[in-house]
TORKOL-4160 file (C-alpha; in steps of 0.2 Angstrom, whole numbers, padded with zeros to 4 digits, m for minus):
96
<pt num="1" X="0361" Y="m0972" Z="0554"/>
<pt num="2" X="0344" Y="m0974" Z="0563"/>
<pt num="3" X="0341" Y="m0990" Z="0574"/>
<pt num="4" X="0332" Y="m1004" Z="0565"/>
<pt num="5" X="0313" Y="m1007" Z="0568"/>
<pt num="6" X="0308" Y="m1023" Z="0576"/>
<pt num="7" X="0299" Y="m1029" Z="0560"/>
<pt num="8" X="0316" Y="m1031" Z="0552"/>
<pt num="9" X="0319" Y="m1047" Z="0563"/>
<pt num="10" X="0303" Y="m1055" Z="0556"/>
<pt num="11" X="0307" Y="m1050" Z="0538"/>
<pt num="12" X="0325" Y="m1058" Z="0540"/>
<pt num="13" X="0318" Y="m1073" Z="0549"/>
<pt num="14" X="0305" Y="m1075" Z="0535"/>
<pt num="15" X="0319" Y="m1074" Z="0522"/>
<pt num="16" X="0330" Y="m1086" Z="0530"/>
<pt num="17" X="0317" Y="m1099" Z="0534"/>
<pt num="18" X="0306" Y="m1099" Z="0519"/>
<pt num="19" X="0314" Y="m1090" Z="0504"/>
<pt num="20" X="0332" Y="m1095" Z="0505"/>
<pt num="21" X="0327" Y="m1114" Z="0506"/>
<pt num="22" X="0315" Y="m1112" Z="0492"/>
<pt num="23" X="0328" Y="m1103" Z="0481"/>
<pt num="24" X="0341" Y="m1116" Z="0486"/>
<pt num="25" X="0329" Y="m1130" Z="0481"/>
<pt num="26" X="0324" Y="m1122" Z="0464"/>
<pt num="27" X="0342" Y="m1117" Z="0459"/>
<pt num="28" X="0353" Y="m1130" Z="0467"/>
<pt num="29" X="0345" Y="m1146" Z="0474"/>
<pt num="30" X="0330" Y="m1149" Z="0462"/>
<pt num="31" X="0340" Y="m1157" Z="0449"/>
<pt num="32" X="0350" Y="m1169" Z="0460"/>
<pt num="33" X="0340" Y="m1172" Z="0476"/>
<pt num="34" X="0322" Y="m1174" Z="0481"/>
<pt num="35" X="0311" Y="m1162" Z="0491"/>
<pt num="36" X="0315" Y="m1170" Z="0507"/>
<pt num="37" X="0331" Y="m1160" Z="0509"/>
<pt num="38" X="0322" Y="m1144" Z="0510"/>
<pt num="39" X="0318" Y="m1146" Z="0529"/>
<pt num="40" X="0337" Y="m1147" Z="0534"/>
<pt num="41" X="0340" Y="m1132" Z="0523"/>
<pt num="42" X="0326" Y="m1123" Z="0532"/>
<pt num="43" X="0333" Y="m1128" Z="0549"/>
<pt num="44" X="0350" Y="m1121" Z="0543"/>
<pt num="45" X="0341" Y="m1105" Z="0538"/>
<pt num="46" X="0334" Y="m1103" Z="0555"/>
<pt num="47" X="0351" Y="m1105" Z="0563"/>
<pt num="48" X="0359" Y="m1093" Z="0551"/>
<pt num="49" X="0345" Y="m1080" Z="0555"/>
<pt num="50" X="0347" Y="m1083" Z="0573"/>
<pt num="51" X="0366" Y="m1078" Z="0571"/>
<pt num="52" X="0363" Y="m1064" Z="0559"/>
<pt num="53" X="0349" Y="m1055" Z="0567"/>
<pt num="54" X="0354" Y="m1045" Z="0582"/>
<pt num="55" X="0347" Y="m1054" Z="0598"/>
<pt num="56" X="0338" Y="m1039" Z="0604"/>
<pt num="57" X="0327" Y="m1039" Z="0589"/>
<pt num="58" X="0323" Y="m1057" Z="0590"/>
<pt num="59" X="0320" Y="m1057" Z="0609"/>
<pt num="60" X="0305" Y="m1044" Z="0607"/>
<pt num="61" X="0295" Y="m1058" Z="0599"/>
<pt num="62" X="0292" Y="m1072" Z="0611"/>
<pt num="63" X="0286" Y="m1085" Z="0598"/>
<pt num="64" X="0302" Y="m1085" Z="0588"/>
<pt num="65" X="0311" Y="m1097" Z="0601"/>
<pt num="66" X="0296" Y="m1109" Z="0599"/>
<pt num="67" X="0296" Y="m1109" Z="0580"/>
<pt num="68" X="0310" Y="m1122" Z="0579"/>
<pt num="69" X="0300" Y="m1133" Z="0591"/>
<pt num="70" X="0284" Y="m1132" Z="0581"/>
<pt num="71" X="0294" Y="m1137" Z="0565"/>
<pt num="72" X="0301" Y="m1152" Z="0574"/>
<pt num="73" X="0284" Y="m1157" Z="0581"/>
<pt num="74" X="0276" Y="m1156" Z="0564"/>
<pt num="75" X="0290" Y="m1167" Z="0557"/>
<pt num="76" X="0287" Y="m1179" Z="0571"/>
<pt num="77" X="0269" Y="m1180" Z="0567"/>
<pt num="78" X="0272" Y="m1182" Z="0549"/>
<pt num="79" X="0284" Y="m1197" Z="0553"/>
<pt num="80" X="0271" Y="m1205" Z="0565"/>
<pt num="81" X="0257" Y="m1203" Z="0551"/>
<pt num="82" X="0269" Y="m1212" Z="0538"/>
<pt num="83" X="0272" Y="m1226" Z="0551"/>
<pt num="84" X="0253" Y="m1227" Z="0554"/>
<pt num="85" X="0250" Y="m1229" Z="0535"/>
<pt num="86" X="0263" Y="m1242" Z="0534"/>
<pt num="87" X="0256" Y="m1252" Z="0548"/>
<pt num="88" X="0239" Y="m1252" Z="0541"/>
<pt num="89" X="0245" Y="m1257" Z="0524"/>
<pt num="90" X="0255" Y="m1272" Z="0530"/>
<pt num="91" X="0241" Y="m1285" Z="0531"/>
<pt num="92" X="0236" Y="m1281" Z="0513"/>
<pt num="93" X="0254" Y="m1283" Z="0507"/>
<pt num="94" X="0256" Y="m1299" Z="0516"/>
<pt num="95" X="0240" Y="m1306" Z="0508"/>
<pt num="96" X="0247" Y="m1303" Z="0491"/>
């Protein structure tokens, strides 16, 4: 068996972070839970991909370790945006 090319790591990472959570949502979660459970499934997919893909293949891409931090930063910015919207709507709510 020949050694795997480095692109296999990106393909597996893409599968575990994007495709597996989407399939999980459409086949399992959709009827019982809301879309907000998709992010924890994607984070779990990142963890599974980190365990399944050999470390030598993932270490050849320097951006992979920052992928989780970028996702967490995006989630934090979304939460701050929601808090901002709530704070700006409070005066209108109190007037009613």
